[in-house]
Every structure is written in structure tokens, then in C-alpha cells.
KERO-960204 format. One record per residue: residue number from 0; residue in three letters; x negated, y negated, z of N, C-alpha, C in turn. Coordinates in steps of 0.02 Angstrom, whole numbers, padded with zeros to 5 digits. Atoms other than C-alpha are relative to their C-alpha. Layout:
[NUM; ALA; [X; Y; Z]; [X; Y; Z]; [X; Y; Z]]
...
This chain:
[0; MET; [00049; 00025; -00036]; [-06883; -08759; 05229]; [-00015; -00069; -00003]]
[1; ASN; [00012; 00072; 00012]; [-06921; -08946; 05264]; [-00068; -00009; -00013]]
[2; ASP; [00069; -00002; 00013]; [-07072; -08988; 05176]; [-00036; -00054; 00039]]
[3; ALA; [00031; 00053; -00033]; [-07105; -09141; 05282]; [-00033; 00039; 00070]]
[4; ASN; [00018; -00041; -00057]; [-07130; -09014; 05431]; [-00062; 00037; -00011]]
[5; ALA; [00054; -00045; 00027]; [-07246; -08908; 05334]; [-00063; -00046; -00011]]
[6; LEU; [00051; 00047; 00013]; [-07358; -09062; 05297]; [-00024; -00038; 00068]]
[7; SER; [00020; 00037; -00067]; [-07359; -09134; 05479]; [-00059; 00022; 00026]]
[8; PRO; [00071; -00012; -00033]; [-07521; -09146; 05578]; [00019; 00048; 00050]]
[9; ALA; [00001; -00046; -00060]; [-07563; -09021; 05708]; [00038; -00035; 00054]]
[10; PRO; [-00030; 00027; -00055]; [-07467; -09058; 05868]; [-00057; -00015; 00052]]
[11; PRO; [00055; 00018; -00042]; [-07573; -09146; 06003]; [-00027; 00056; 00048]]
[12; ALA; [00036; -00059; -00045]; [-07693; -09038; 06116]; [00051; 00012; 00061]]
[13; VAL; [-00044; -00017; -00052]; [-07595; -08940; 06240]; [-00037; -00015; 00069]]
[14; PRO; [00039; 00019; -00055]; [-07643; -09008; 06419]; [-00038; 00070; 00039]]
[15; ASP; [00027; -00053; -00043]; [-07663; -08829; 06492]; [-00073; 00025; -00034]]
[16; THR; [00058; -00014; 00031]; [-07799; -08794; 06353]; [-00052; -00046; 00025]]
[17; ARG; [00059; 00041; -00025]; [-07900; -08948; 06404]; [-00013; 00012; 00078]]
[18; ALA; [00026; -00023; -00073]; [-07881; -08899; 06592]; [-00043; 00059; 00004]]
[19; ALA; [00035; -00074; 00007]; [-07942; -08720; 06545]; [-00061; -00017; -00020]]
[20; LEU; [00070; 00007; 00017]; [-08088; -08785; 06465]; [-00049; -00039; 00053]]
[21; ARG; [00029; 00040; -00062]; [-08129; -08910; 06607]; [-00014; 00052; 00064]]
[22; ALA; [00010; -00045; -00052]; [-08097; -08770; 06730]; [-00056; 00045; -00009]]
[23; ALA; [00045; -00043; 00026]; [-08216; -08663; 06633]; [-00068; -00029; -00007]]
[24; GLY; [00055; 00056; 00001]; [-08348; -08799; 06650]; [-00024; -00007; -00071]]
[25; LEU; [00017; 00016; 00050]; [-08343; -08836; 06465]; [00033; -00072; -00023]]
[26; ARG; [-00033; 00064; 00026]; [-08320; -08997; 06381]; [00054; 00014; -00044]]
[27; VAL; [-00062; -00003; 00035]; [-08159; -09028; 06296]; [-00015; -00037; -00072]]
[28; THR; [00014; 00026; 00075]; [-08203; -09048; 06105]; [00061; 00024; -00050]]
[29; ALA; [-00051; -00020; 00048]; [-08089; -09042; 05954]; [00000; 00066; -00027]]
[30; PRO; [00007; -00065; 00016]; [-08163; -08886; 05888]; [00026; 00058; 00049]]
[31; ARG; [-00022; -00045; -00055]; [-08137; -08799; 06049]; [00073; 00003; 00009]]
[32; LEU; [-00071; -00006; -00005]; [-07955; -08855; 06063]; [00034; 00035; -00063]]
[33; ALA; [-00033; -00023; 00053]; [-07922; -08812; 05890]; [-00005; 00079; -00002]]
[34; ALA; [-00002; -00076; 00003]; [-07987; -08641; 05898]; [00037; 00032; 00054]]
[35; LEU; [-00037; -00029; -00059]; [-07911; -08595; 06074]; [00073; -00006; -00024]]
[36; GLU; [-00072; 00015; 00021]; [-07737; -08663; 06019]; [00025; 00043; -00060]]
[37; TRP; [-00017; -00044; 00051]; [-07741; -08575; 05856]; [-00002; 00080; 00015]]
[38; LEU; [00007; -00065; -00026]; [-07797; -08409; 05935]; [00059; 00020; 00043]]
[39; ALA; [-00058; -00015; -00036]; [-07662; -08422; 06054]; [00056; 00014; -00031]]
[40; GLU; [-00063; -00015; 00049]; [-07532; -08419; 05917]; [-00024; 00062; -00058]]
[41; ASN; [00018; -00046; 00037]; [-07634; -08297; 05818]; [-00059; 00047; 00018]]
[42; PRO; [00058; -00056; -00024]; [-07726; -08161; 05909]; [-00022; 00049; -00049]]
[43; HIS; [00039; -00056; 00032]; [-07851; -08031; 05849]; [-00025; -00032; -00060]]
[44; GLN; [00011; 00029; 00071]; [-07925; -08143; 05713]; [-00080; -00008; 00008]]
[45; THR; [00077; 00001; 00002]; [-08113; -08140; 05652]; [-00024; -00074; 00001]]
[46; ALA; [00030; 00083; 00002]; [-08229; -08287; 05663]; [00015; -00033; -00062]]
[47; ASP; [-00010; 00032; 00059]; [-08212; -08314; 05488]; [00071; -00035; -00013]]
[48; GLN; [-00067; 00026; 00007]; [-08020; -08332; 05490]; [00007; -00055; 00063]]
[49; VAL; [-00006; 00057; -00040]; [-08042; -08447; 05653]; [-00029; -00063; -00037]]
[50; ALA; [00034; 00047; 00036]; [-08163; -08551; 05553]; [00046; -00036; -00058]]
[51; VAL; [-00045; 00029; 00048]; [-08031; -08575; 05411]; [00047; -00034; 00031]]
[52; ALA; [-00055; 00043; -00036]; [-07897; -08627; 05535]; [-00029; -00057; 00028]]
[53; VAL; [00034; 00067; -00021]; [-08014; -08750; 05625]; [-00007; -00052; -00052]]
[54; ARG; [-00005; 00056; 00054]; [-08053; -08835; 05465]; [00052; -00014; -00034]]
[55; ALA; [-00059; 00028; 00034]; [-07878; -08836; 05397]; [00029; -00052; 00062]]
[56; ARG; [-00021; 00050; -00055]; [-07840; -08929; 05573]; [-00045; -00076; 00003]]
[57; LEU; [00044; 00050; -00023]; [-07996; -09039; 05588]; [-00044; -00030; -00068]]
[58; GLY; [00040; 00024; 00054]; [-08076; -09052; 05414]; [-00066; 00031; 00000]]
[59; THR; [00071; -00033; -00003]; [-08263; -09016; 05398]; [-00021; 00014; 00069]]
[60; VAL; [00035; -00023; -00071]; [-08329; -08908; 05541]; [-00042; 00059; -00032]]
[61; SER; [00038; -00059; 00023]; [-08477; -08794; 05511]; [00012; 00062; 00023]]
[62; THR; [-00012; -00069; -00032]; [-08474; -08617; 05522]; [-00030; 00015; 00065]]
[63; GLN; [00044; -00002; -00062]; [-08611; -08625; 05655]; [00040; -00028; 00054]]
[64; ALA; [-00036; 00040; -00051]; [-08501; -08746; 05754]; [00056; 00054; 00029]]
[65; VAL; [-00055; -00047; -00017]; [-08355; -08613; 05750]; [-00025; 00058; 00048]]
[66; TYR; [00025; -00056; -00025]; [-08470; -08473; 05802]; [-00021; -00026; 00070]]
[67; ASP; [00031; 00022; -00061]; [-08546; -08579; 05949]; [00072; -00005; 00049]]
[68; VAL; [-00067; 00013; -00044]; [-08357; -08623; 06006]; [00014; 00072; 00017]]
[69; LEU; [-00019; -00082; -00018]; [-08314; -08427; 06001]; [-00052; 00023; 00053]]
[70; HIS; [00041; -00026; -00051]; [-08467; -08390; 06101]; [00007; -00034; 00068]]
[71; ALA; [-00019; 00029; -00073]; [-08447; -08519; 06233]; [00062; 00019; 00036]]
[72; CYS; [-00066; -00018; -00020]; [-08267; -08481; 06251]; [00006; 00073; 00025]]
[73; THR; [00003; -00069; -00012]; [-08304; -08296; 06259]; [-00039; 00000; 00068]]
[74; SER; [00053; -00007; -00058]; [-08446; -08317; 06390]; [00041; -00034; 00060]]
[75; ALA; [-00045; 00031; -00054]; [-08323; -08429; 06495]; [00052; 00030; 00024]]
[76; GLY; [-00062; -00041; -00022]; [-08186; -08296; 06498]; [00063; -00033; -00029]]
[77; LEU; [-00056; 00032; 00018]; [-08071; -08406; 06397]; [00028; 00043; -00070]]
[78; LEU; [-00013; -00045; 00058]; [-08078; -08280; 06248]; [-00015; 00074; 00020]]
[79; ARG; [00030; -00061; 00008]; [-08093; -08101; 06231]; [-00025; 00027; -00072]]
[80; ARG; [00037; -00020; 00061]; [-08204; -08027; 06100]; [00014; 00084; -00001]]
[81; ILE; [-00013; -00069; 00007]; [-08143; -07846; 06038]; [-00050; 00013; -00065]]
[82; GLU; [00043; -00018; 00059]; [-08259; -07747; 05919]; [00022; 00072; -00028]]
[83; PRO; [-00021; -00059; 00023]; [-08165; -07610; 05838]; [-00054; 00028; -00059]]
[84; ALA; [00046; -00026; 00042]; [-08288; -07492; 05751]; [00006; 00003; -00072]]
[85; GLY; [-00021; 00002; 00073]; [-08304; -07525; 05569]; [00023; -00057; -00022]]
[86; HIS; [-00044; 00064; 00015]; [-08215; -07691; 05576]; [-00044; -00062; 00031]]
[87; PRO; [00040; 00064; -00028]; [-08283; -07868; 05612]; [00034; -00011; 00075]]
[88; ALA; [-00023; 00014; -00067]; [-08268; -07930; 05791]; [00065; -00044; -00013]]
[89; ARG; [-00051; 00037; 00008]; [-08101; -08011; 05830]; [00015; -00034; 00072]]
[90; PHE; [-00002; 00043; -00064]; [-08052; -08140; 05966]; [00064; -00016; 00020]]
[91; GLU; [-00071; 00019; -00030]; [-07898; -08176; 06078]; [00000; -00027; 00052]]
[92; THR; [-00006; 00038; -00068]; [-07841; -08271; 06221]; [00021; 00034; 00045]]
[93; ARG; [-00028; -00035; -00052]; [-07765; -08143; 06311]; [-00055; 00039; 00042]]
[94; THR; [00071; -00011; -00040]; [-07904; -08114; 06446]; [00018; 00027; 00073]]
[95; GLY; [-00006; -00003; -00058]; [-07819; -08105; 06606]; [00034; 00079; 00029]]
[96; ASP; [-00031; -00061; -00022]; [-07761; -07919; 06613]; [-00046; 00052; -00035]]
[97; ASN; [00039; -00056; 00033]; [-07833; -07741; 06555]; [00050; 00031; -00051]]
[98; HIS; [-00033; -00034; 00052]; [-07748; -07710; 06394]; [-00040; 00030; -00047]]
[99; HIS; [00035; -00046; 00047]; [-07792; -07605; 06250]; [00024; -00026; -00066]]
[100; HIS; [-00018; 00020; 00075]; [-07772; -07614; 06059]; [00015; 00061; -00049]]
[101; LEU; [-00003; -00041; 00050]; [-07703; -07526; 05917]; [-00022; -00024; -00061]]
[102; VAL; [00030; 00021; 00067]; [-07800; -07539; 05747]; [00012; 00036; -00052]]
[103; CYS; [-00016; -00044; 00061]; [-07754; -07488; 05581]; [-00071; 00003; -00039]]
[104; ARG; [00061; -00022; 00027]; [-07893; -07396; 05495]; [-00005; -00031; -00067]]
[105; ARG; [-00008; 00022; 00063]; [-07846; -07464; 05328]; [-00009; -00081; -00002]]
[106; CYS; [00003; 00071; 00004]; [-07815; -07652; 05352]; [-00033; -00037; 00051]]
[107; GLY; [00031; 00036; -00058]; [-07885; -07684; 05521]; [00045; -00043; 00044]]
[108; ARG; [-00044; 00027; -00036]; [-07723; -07753; 05579]; [-00001; 00024; 00079]]
[109; THR; [00009; -00015; -00071]; [-07739; -07758; 05779]; [00061; -00034; 00043]]
[110; THR; [-00065; 00006; -00034]; [-07593; -07753; 05899]; [-00022; 00016; 00082]]
[111; ASP; [00007; -00009; -00074]; [-07596; -07770; 06103]; [00034; 00063; 00013]]
[112; VAL; [-00031; -00051; -00045]; [-07553; -07619; 06206]; [-00006; -00015; 00057]]
[113; ASP; [00022; 00012; -00077]; [-07523; -07644; 06387]; [-00023; 00066; 00026]]
[114; CYS; [00029; -00052; -00038]; [-07624; -07533; 06499]; [00050; 00057; 00010]]
[115; VAL; [-00049; -00047; -00004]; [-07542; -07367; 06497]; [00008; 00040; 00066]]
[116; ARG; [-00012; -00030; -00062]; [-07560; -07316; 06679]; [-00007; -00051; 00057]]
[117; GLY; [-00002; 00045; -00053]; [-07559; -07476; 06777]; [-00067; -00042; 00010]]
[118; ALA; [00053; 00056; -00020]; [-07693; -07583; 06859]; [-00066; 00035; -00030]]
[119; ALA; [00073; -00015; 00019]; [-07877; -07589; 06798]; [-00037; 00041; 00048]]
[120; PRO; [00006; -00027; 00068]; [-07959; -07476; 06762]; [00063; 00059; -00005]]
[121; CYS; [-00065; -00036; 00017]; [-07805; -07372; 06698]; [-00015; 00068; -00020]]
[122; LEU; [00030; -00071; 00008]; [-07915; -07225; 06652]; [-00055; 00008; 00041]]
[123; HIS; [00058; -00021; -00051]; [-08034; -07133; 06769]; [-00048; 00051; -00035]]
[124; PRO; [00038; -00052; 00028]; [-08185; -07044; 06697]; [00001; 00048; 00054]]
[125; SER; [-00006; -00058; -00048]; [-08217; -06874; 06779]; [-00067; -00005; 00034]]
[126; ASP; [00071; 00016; -00039]; [-08397; -06937; 06829]; [-00020; -00068; -00009]]
[127; VAL; [00013; 00078; 00013]; [-08434; -07120; 06858]; [-00080; -00008; 00010]]
[128; ALA; [00068; 00007; -00008]; [-08628; -07082; 06883]; [-00031; -00055; 00036]]
[129; GLY; [00026; 00049; -00050]; [-08646; -07211; 07020]; [00026; -00062; -00028]]
[130; PHE; [-00020; 00065; 00014]; [-08557; -07348; 06927]; [00066; -00009; 00042]]
[131; THR; [-00063; 00019; -00030]; [-08415; -07445; 07004]; [00039; -00024; -00067]]
[132; VAL; [-00047; 00006; 00063]; [-08285; -07445; 06854]; [00048; -00055; 00020]]
[133; ASP; [-00052; 00046; -00006]; [-08175; -07599; 06841]; [00039; -00014; -00059]]
[134; GLU; [-00045; 00008; 00071]; [-08107; -07593; 06663]; [-00011; 00060; -00036]]
[135; ALA; [-00001; -00057; 00046]; [-08068; -07462; 06537]; [00020; -00031; -00068]]
[136; GLU; [-00026; 00028; 00075]; [-08062; -07515; 06347]; [00009; 00056; -00039]]
[137; VAL; [-00025; -00060; 00049]; [-07964; -07396; 06240]; [00026; -00043; -00062]]
[138; VAL; [-00028; 00014; 00072]; [-07929; -07418; 06049]; [00020; 00057; -00030]]
[139; PHE; [-00034; -00051; 00033]; [-07798; -07322; 05974]; [-00011; -00009; -00076]]
[140; TRP; [00005; -00014; 00071]; [-07824; -07284; 05785]; [00053; 00025; -00033]]
[141; GLY; [-00060; -00016; 00040]; [-07699; -07264; 05652]; [00013; -00039; -00059]]
[142; LEU; [-00017; 00051; 00053]; [-07613; -07344; 05509]; [00067; -00032; 00019]]
[143; CYS; [-00060; 00045; -00012]; [-07493; -07482; 05526]; [00058; 00017; -00039]]
[144; ALA; [-00068; -00017; 00041]; [-07314; -07468; 05456]; [-00009; -00017; -00073]]
[145; GLU; [-00005; 00018; 00068]; [-07354; -07563; 05303]; [-00056; 00039; -00048]]
[146; CYS; [00048; -00039; 00031]; [-07518; -07457; 05267]; [00026; 00071; -00004]]
[147; ALA; [-00025; -00068; -00006]; [-07426; -07295; 05315]; [00056; 00018; -00052]]
[148; GLY; [-00065; -00017; 00047]; [-07270; -07324; 05202]; [-00025; -00019; -00066]]
């Protein structure tokens, strides 16, 4: 491995990330860019993991600032927050489809699973009780290969 590459600064902000922030009505800030770009490469991370990654790129950034970034980007539809029972909330940039997740009961590893039956919602409840259903959130639980082995 080339040590010079390992120590090189983060690449410049991706124009699409800047455009996505602007289109969502959000200011383009270094913490927002760092969080979104890192999550695009490292989905299903906790707020604490995002904070560590943002600090690695930018230096001193408060935990509250990272939580504010995650909240603003989730509210704007740029991030999806998933909350597997008994595990901390996780964030991902894959927001434009109705996909589901596999979660390891032991280590919490989370993996995307495409919708098992097509367009949203891919599952249909037996009684909708007057609701107009537009999404189904499914979490499959088990043990990942590392924890099972």
C-alpha cells in the first residue's frame, strides 16, 4: 500500500452532494458534506461513527453539530434513519427506494435487502384501517457470517 495515499487529504466535495444539499434547501457546509460523502461510502453507521469520521476529515466538530447535520439531512430526505430494535439508530444515503435491511443480532451489522416483491409497498397488510399505505419497513434478523461462524 502506498503510504502517501493513506495520508492524503480527503478528496474535494462531490458536486452532486453540493447540488443535493442546495436542492433540499440546505446550506452547503463542511460538516454536511463530510457526513453525506462518508455515509455514501459507509452506509448503516451510527451517529457516533459519523462523528468520528467527520472529525477525521475536518478536525474539531462538536457532537451536537453532527447530530444537527444528521437531523437536518434526514428531515430533508437526504438521509434515511433506521432504528433496529435494541440497536442504536443508523443512517444511510439510500433514500430513493423502498428497500429493507438484514441486521445481525450479535454485532449489529446491517445490510440492504431490495424490496422482496416489487414497488412500494412491497407487503400488503390484511387490514389497512383507513390508512393509505405507501411504504413497508421490514427488518430481517439473524446472525451475520462472522458471528454465525
